[in-house]
C-alpha positions, 0 to 999 in steps of 0.5 A: 466868658470862661475860656478854660475848663473848670474843675468842680469839687462839689462832690466833697464835703470839705472840713470847713463845711463840717466845722461850720455845721458844727459851730451852728449845732453847738450854738457858737454861730447863731443862725436862728431867724437870720438870712444865710447865704452859703457861697460855694455850697457844694453838698450844702451841709452848713446851709442845710444845718442852718435851716434845721436850726431856725434860719429864716432864709437859706440861699445855697449857691455854687457854680452854675452847673446843672448837674451840681445844682440838681445834686444840691437841690436833691440834698435839700429835698432829702434832708429838710422837712417839706414844711421848711423847704420853702425857706431854702433856695438853690441858685447857681452863680459864676464868680465875676458876674453880677450877683442878681439871683443869689442876693434877691432873697437877702435883705441887707442890714445897715452894716456897723463896724463890728459886723464885718470884723465878726464875719472875718473872725468866723471865716478865719478857721474855715480858711485853714480847713481846706482839705476835702473828706468823703461826703455823706451827702449825694455824691456825683463824680461827674459834676 
């Protein structure tokens, strides 16, 4: 059980989200026909871009706050054509709890040695891009 107040920052679009979206757009991070799980989605920019660039399934997950998840779903509804929305799922998740809801859409591949190493290589630039910028998506300062 959470015993302290949690401060949420989902009303920002972080530099890492912009970088991830840019990498998808220019084709450096291919998502076509893939399943995408975005953890800490906030406004959902990379996941929305992934859907628009052919991802088979996109799961956008963030802290299990009703206001945050309603805002995230609104961003999906505002930015993804109706025909593609059936492939996008918004789910709440609290770190440390069983991942049940966020992984029910994911078909886990047989991992090879290369895949985890590739994932770490993709994440490294995002870890260095940690400051927020103003959001172009729906903004909620009372999340």
